[in-house]
N, C-alpha and C positions, 0 to 999 in steps of 0.2 A: 192371439199369436200360439203357432203352432210346430213342435218340429218336427215337418217332414222337409224331406232333403229339397225339395223344390216352392220353401217359402222362406221368403224375407228374412233372416236371422232381426233386423231389426223390425219392420215394423206389419211382416205377417203376409204380407201381397204375394203373389203368385211369382216365381220367379220359372222363366224360360233358356234352356241348353243354347245358344248361339256359334258355341265351337267347340269338336274336339278334340282332341290331341290327342294321335293315337302314341303309344313310345313303341320305340324306345327317341325319343325327340328330346332329350337331356339342355340341347345348346336349344332349341327351341323356349323350353322353358324356362332358362335363366336368363335369354335374352329378351321375353314379356317380363321378367321376376325382376330384370332391372329397372326397364322403363318404367316400370310402376313403383319404383322404389323398397320391394320386397324380398328384393335377392341375399340371402346371407352365405359365403362363402361357408361351406364344406370345417366340419375342425380339425387339427389334423390328427390324424390316429396317434392313436394313444400305443406303447411300445406293450408287448407279447406279459400277458401276465403269466408270472415265474411261477405260479403254484401246480402248475402242472409239468411242469418240464421234467423229465425222466435225470434225476441224477447221476443216480448209483447205475452203473452201464452194465456192472458184470452182471453175469447172467441173465441180461435185457434180450439179449440175442443165443440162447441156451438154448437145448429142446427139450430141458427137463428142468421144470420151476423147481422142483423139489429137492431143495437138501441142497443148500449152499458152500461155494469151497472159498473158503479164506485167501486161495491164490488171486490174483491180481487179471482182472480178463483183458484180452491184447483186443488195439482202436486204430484200425487204422484210417487214416486218414490223407487219401489224394488230389490236390491240386491239378485239376485239367486246364487253368487258366496261364496263356503264353506258350503253350504245347506243342509240337508238330506235330 
């Protein structure tokens, strides 16, 4: 038995390509896998990792990173949803 890409993993006999699906064909691939009983829905996306989130915004947007101020910085939030 060989590990060649076109050798059967069970018996080692030669396999042939009978079809080629060019991307993006996600719907076609899903339909084929569902028909064969091999489809697995993707897992839900986990929440973001908070380790890389900036928690201290003071000095984050300043021109100079040298020297830190004890004065709090100003953060402005603008909500544009529903504005005319």
